[in-house]
C-alpha positions as CSV (number, residue, x, y, z in Angstrom):
1,M,-4.2,-47.5,-39.5
2,A,-0.7,-47.4,-41.0
3,S,-1.7,-44.8,-43.5
4,I,-3.3,-42.7,-40.8
5,R,-0.1,-42.9,-38.7
6,T,2.0,-42.0,-41.8
7,A,-0.2,-39.0,-42.5
8,G,0.1,-37.9,-38.9
9,A,3.9,-38.2,-38.9
10,L,4.1,-36.2,-42.2
11,S,1.8,-33.5,-40.8
12,R,4.0,-32.8,-37.7
13,P,6.9,-31.3,-39.6
14,A,4.5,-29.2,-41.6
15,H,2.8,-28.0,-38.3
16,R,6.2,-27.1,-36.8
17,A,7.2,-25.2,-39.9
18,A,3.9,-23.3,-39.8
19,R,4.6,-22.3,-36.2
20,R,8.1,-21.0,-36.8
21,P,7.0,-17.8,-38.6
22,L,4.5,-17.2,-35.8
23,R,7.2,-17.6,-33.2
24,W,9.5,-15.1,-35.0
25,T,6.6,-12.7,-35.3
26,T,6.0,-12.9,-31.6
27,L,9.7,-12.3,-30.8
28,A,9.7,-9.3,-33.2
29,F,6.8,-7.7,-31.4
30,L,8.4,-8.4,-28.0
31,A,11.9,-7.2,-28.9
32,P,11.2,-3.4,-28.6
33,L,9.6,-4.0,-25.1
34,I,12.5,-6.1,-24.0
35,V,15.1,-3.6,-25.2
36,Y,13.1,-0.8,-23.5
37,L,13.0,-2.7,-20.2
38,L,16.7,-3.5,-20.3
39,L,17.8,0.0,-21.2
40,F,15.5,2.0,-19.0
41,Y,14.8,-0.3,-16.1
42,A,17.4,-3.1,-15.7
43,Y,20.5,-1.1,-16.5
44,P,19.7,1.9,-14.4
45,L,18.8,-0.4,-11.5
46,Y,22.1,-2.3,-11.9
47,R,24.0,1.0,-12.0
48,N,22.3,2.3,-8.9
49,I,23.2,-0.9,-7.0
50,E,26.7,-0.7,-8.3
51,L,27.0,2.9,-7.2
52,S,25.8,2.0,-3.7
53,L,28.4,-0.7,-3.3
54,H,31.4,1.5,-4.2
55,D,32.8,4.8,-3.0
56,Y,32.1,7.0,-6.0
57,T,33.7,10.4,-5.4
58,P,33.6,12.9,-8.4
59,R,37.2,11.9,-9.2
60,A,36.4,8.2,-9.1
61,F,33.3,8.7,-11.1
62,I,35.3,10.3,-13.9
63,Q,38.3,8.0,-13.8
64,G,36.2,4.9,-13.3
65,N,38.2,3.4,-10.4
66,P,36.0,3.5,-7.3
67,E,36.8,1.6,-4.2
68,F,34.5,-1.3,-3.4
69,T,32.9,-0.8,0.0
70,G,30.2,-3.4,0.1
71,L,27.3,-2.5,2.4
72,E,29.2,0.2,4.2
73,N,27.1,3.0,2.5
74,Y,23.9,1.3,3.7
75,A,25.3,1.0,7.2
76,T,26.3,4.7,7.1
77,I,22.9,6.0,6.2
78,L,21.0,3.6,8.5
79,S,23.1,4.8,11.5
80,D,22.8,8.5,10.5
81,D,20.5,10.5,12.8
82,A,19.0,12.1,9.7
83,F,17.7,8.7,8.5
84,L,14.8,8.2,11.0
85,H,13.8,11.9,10.7
86,A,13.7,11.6,6.9
87,L,11.9,8.3,7.1
88,G,9.2,9.8,9.4
89,N,8.8,12.8,7.1
90,T,8.5,10.4,4.1
91,A,5.8,8.4,5.9
92,L,3.8,11.5,6.8
93,F,4.2,13.1,3.4
94,T,3.4,9.9,1.5
95,L,0.5,8.6,3.6
96,G,-1.0,12.1,4.1
97,S,-0.8,12.8,0.3
98,I,-2.3,9.6,-1.0
99,A,-5.1,9.4,1.6
100,V,-6.4,12.9,0.9
101,Q,-5.8,12.5,-2.9
102,Y,-7.8,9.3,-2.9
103,A,-10.6,10.7,-0.8
104,L,-11.0,13.9,-2.9
105,G,-10.6,12.0,-6.1
106,L,-13.2,9.5,-5.1
107,A,-15.6,12.2,-4.0
108,L,-15.2,14.1,-7.3
109,A,-15.5,10.9,-9.4
110,V,-18.8,10.1,-7.7
111,F,-20.0,13.7,-8.2
112,F,-19.1,13.7,-11.9
113,H,-20.6,10.2,-12.4
114,R,-24.0,11.9,-12.5
115,S,-24.7,13.5,-15.8
116,F,-25.4,17.2,-15.6
117,R,-24.7,20.3,-17.7
118,L,-21.0,21.4,-17.9
119,S,-19.9,18.1,-16.4
120,A,-17.3,17.5,-19.1
121,V,-16.0,21.1,-18.9
122,L,-15.6,20.9,-15.1
123,R,-13.8,17.5,-15.4
124,A,-11.4,19.1,-17.9
125,M,-10.7,22.0,-15.6
126,F,-9.8,19.6,-12.8
127,L,-7.1,18.1,-15.0
128,V,-5.2,21.4,-15.2
129,P,-3.0,20.7,-12.2
130,W,-2.0,17.4,-13.7
131,L,-1.1,19.0,-17.0
132,L,1.0,21.9,-15.7
133,P,4.8,21.5,-15.6
134,L,5.9,20.7,-12.0
135,I,8.2,23.7,-11.8
136,V,5.2,26.0,-12.6
137,S,3.0,24.3,-10.0
138,A,5.7,24.5,-7.3
139,S,6.6,28.1,-8.1
140,T,2.9,29.0,-7.9
141,W,2.4,27.3,-4.6
142,S,5.6,29.0,-3.3
143,W,4.1,32.4,-4.2
144,M,0.6,31.5,-2.7
145,L,2.2,30.4,0.6
146,N,4.6,33.2,0.9
147,S,4.6,34.6,4.4
148,D,4.4,38.3,3.5
149,N,2.8,38.5,0.1
150,G,1.0,35.1,-0.3
151,I,-2.6,35.0,-1.2
152,V,-3.3,32.2,1.3
153,N,-2.2,34.4,4.3
154,A,-4.1,37.4,2.8
155,A,-7.3,35.2,2.8
156,L,-6.6,34.0,6.3
157,Q,-6.1,37.5,7.6
158,A,-9.4,38.5,6.2
159,F,-10.9,36.1,8.7
160,G,-8.8,37.4,11.6
161,I,-6.1,34.7,11.4
162,G,-2.6,35.9,11.9
163,Q,0.4,35.4,9.6
164,I,1.5,31.8,9.1
165,N,5.1,31.1,8.0
166,W,4.2,28.2,5.8
167,L,7.5,27.6,4.1
168,T,10.0,29.0,6.7
169,S,8.7,27.4,9.9
170,P,9.7,23.9,10.9
171,D,6.1,23.4,12.2
172,T,4.4,24.0,8.8
173,S,6.8,23.4,6.0
174,L,6.0,19.7,5.6
175,L,2.3,20.5,5.7
176,A,2.8,23.1,3.0
177,V,4.5,20.8,0.6
178,T,2.0,18.0,1.3
179,I,-0.9,20.4,0.4
180,A,0.8,21.2,-2.9
181,N,1.4,17.6,-3.7
182,I,-2.2,16.7,-2.9
183,W,-3.4,19.4,-5.3
184,L,-1.2,17.8,-8.0
185,G,-2.4,14.3,-7.4
186,V,-6.1,14.7,-7.1
187,P,-6.7,14.8,-11.0
188,F,-4.9,11.4,-11.4
189,N,-7.2,9.8,-8.8
190,L,-10.2,11.5,-10.3
191,V,-9.4,10.1,-13.8
192,I,-8.7,6.5,-12.7
193,L,-11.6,6.3,-10.3
194,Y,-14.1,7.9,-12.7
195,A,-13.1,5.3,-15.3
196,G,-13.7,2.6,-12.7
197,L,-17.2,3.9,-12.0
198,Q,-18.1,3.6,-15.7
199,N,-17.7,-0.2,-15.4
200,I,-20.3,-0.5,-12.6
201,P,-23.6,-1.6,-14.2
202,A,-26.4,1.0,-13.7
203,T,-28.9,-1.8,-13.1
204,L,-27.3,-2.4,-9.7
205,Y,-28.1,1.2,-8.6
206,E,-31.6,0.9,-10.1
207,A,-32.3,-2.4,-8.2
208,A,-30.9,-0.8,-5.0
209,G,-33.2,2.2,-5.5
210,L,-36.2,-0.1,-5.8
211,D,-35.2,-1.7,-2.6
212,G,-35.3,1.7,-0.8
213,A,-31.5,2.2,-0.5
214,N,-30.4,5.8,0.0
215,G,-27.4,7.5,-1.6
216,W,-25.0,6.5,1.2
217,Q,-26.1,2.9,1.2
218,R,-25.7,2.7,-2.5
219,F,-22.2,4.1,-2.3
220,W,-21.1,1.9,0.6
221,R,-22.8,-1.4,-0.6
222,I,-22.2,-1.1,-4.3
223,T,-19.8,1.6,-5.4
224,F,-17.0,1.2,-2.9
225,P,-16.8,-2.6,-3.0
226,L,-16.9,-2.8,-6.8
227,L,-14.2,-0.1,-7.0
228,R,-11.9,-2.0,-4.7
229,P,-9.5,-3.4,-7.5
230,V,-9.3,0.1,-9.1
231,S,-8.8,1.7,-5.7
232,A,-6.0,-0.7,-4.9
233,I,-4.0,0.0,-8.0
234,T,-4.7,3.8,-7.7
235,L,-3.3,3.8,-4.1
236,L,-0.3,1.7,-5.2
237,L,0.6,4.0,-8.1
238,G,0.1,7.0,-5.8
239,L,2.4,5.5,-3.2
240,I,5.1,4.8,-5.8
241,Y,4.9,8.3,-7.3
242,T,4.8,10.1,-3.9
243,L,7.8,8.2,-2.5
244,K,10.0,9.7,-5.3
245,V,8.7,13.3,-5.2
246,V,11.7,15.7,-5.3
247,D,10.9,18.7,-7.5
248,I,7.9,20.0,-5.5
249,I,9.7,19.9,-2.2
250,W,13.0,21.1,-3.5
251,I,11.6,24.1,-5.3
252,M,9.4,25.1,-2.3
253,T,11.6,24.5,0.7
254,R,14.7,22.6,-0.4
255,G,13.9,20.2,2.5
256,G,14.1,22.9,5.1
257,P,14.0,24.7,7.3
258,A,16.2,22.5,9.6
259,D,15.4,19.4,7.5
260,A,11.7,19.8,8.6
261,S,10.5,18.8,5.1
262,T,13.4,16.5,4.1
263,T,12.2,13.1,2.8
264,L,14.3,10.2,1.7
265,A,14.0,11.3,-1.9
266,I,15.2,14.8,-1.0
267,W,18.0,13.4,1.1
268,S,19.1,11.3,-1.8
269,Y,19.0,14.2,-4.2
270,R,20.8,16.5,-1.8
271,E,23.6,14.0,-1.3
272,A,24.1,13.7,-5.0
273,F,23.5,17.2,-6.4
274,G,22.4,19.6,-3.7
275,T,25.6,20.4,-1.7
276,G,28.2,21.3,-4.3
277,Q,30.2,18.2,-3.1
278,P,28.5,15.3,-4.7
279,D,28.4,12.0,-2.8
280,F,26.9,9.6,-5.2
281,S,27.2,6.4,-3.3
282,P,25.1,7.2,-0.2
283,A,22.6,8.9,-2.5
284,A,22.3,5.7,-4.5
285,A,21.9,3.7,-1.3
286,V,19.0,5.9,-0.1
287,G,17.5,5.6,-3.6
288,N,17.7,1.8,-3.4
289,L,15.9,1.9,0.0
290,L,13.0,3.7,-1.7
291,I,13.0,1.1,-4.4
292,L,12.7,-1.6,-1.8
293,I,9.8,0.2,-0.1
294,A,8.0,0.5,-3.4
295,F,8.7,-3.2,-4.2
296,A,7.4,-4.3,-0.9
297,A,4.2,-2.3,-1.4
298,G,3.8,-4.0,-4.8
299,L,4.2,-7.4,-3.3
300,V,1.6,-6.6,-0.6
301,H,-0.8,-5.5,-3.4
302,V,-0.2,-8.7,-5.4
303,R,-0.8,-10.8,-2.3
304,L,-4.0,-9.0,-1.4
305,Q,-5.3,-9.3,-5.0
306,R,-4.6,-13.1,-5.0
307,G,-6.4,-13.4,-1.7
308,E,-9.5,-11.7,-3.1
309,E,-9.4,-13.9,-6.2
310,R,-9.4,-17.0,-4.1
311,T,-12.3,-15.9,-2.0
């Protein structure tokens, strides 16, 4: 027994020495990720919070001596009449975009899930909007929705529908930029949902077919429930992306006319860069509110996922 204990005591230092290289190897692999997260996530977030808590005029920004204002910038934007208007536009733009993007992406994913000739070619064509630079896509939609020379109005007039001022009317400008954003987001939903469909066993559909289930029943009882985890992360990523959309709206309408298409992201960008008189602190405060909304959505997603795992 004494010899066994002695051997065990001698093996512990050797075991610890063997674990040290593994620990350093693990840290070496983690170091690039940690540096990346600190440089491109933690530091920008810290700077954004710091900007929102001070009065950063262009002069103070250069000299580095801004006045500390605490939560005054947040109080200013929350009491501004433009806040509720921009918040409502953000809700309409975001929820409308992700709902239609998801519905179209799911329909296309189910369609392409069946093998047929030219399926791969058509899937590749649907990825084109996702691959184009955003400035190209926004400029193309601006031309298509032009009141006088746009192809959309020309097509509508062929069916006897009069001219619609898509980009210059307060009644339709938000709808116009939402349509453009939907077109951009459908390929992303298609790719993610199509990949999710590949993980559903074909035997389930075969068994359902033998039981007499029709196409709708197979979709509602098999496809949709098994796609729920993929659908949840797709909607969450779509929400986060859509909340911060600036380029499409700025190029097409600049948030107008009369702030009809101004979202929180556009309001933040305009405060910082769009007026010729930069006001960085309120812009940072609006940006932080968007971060909080996205963070809250992430927490809801995590809570729902944990609830499903427990059941």
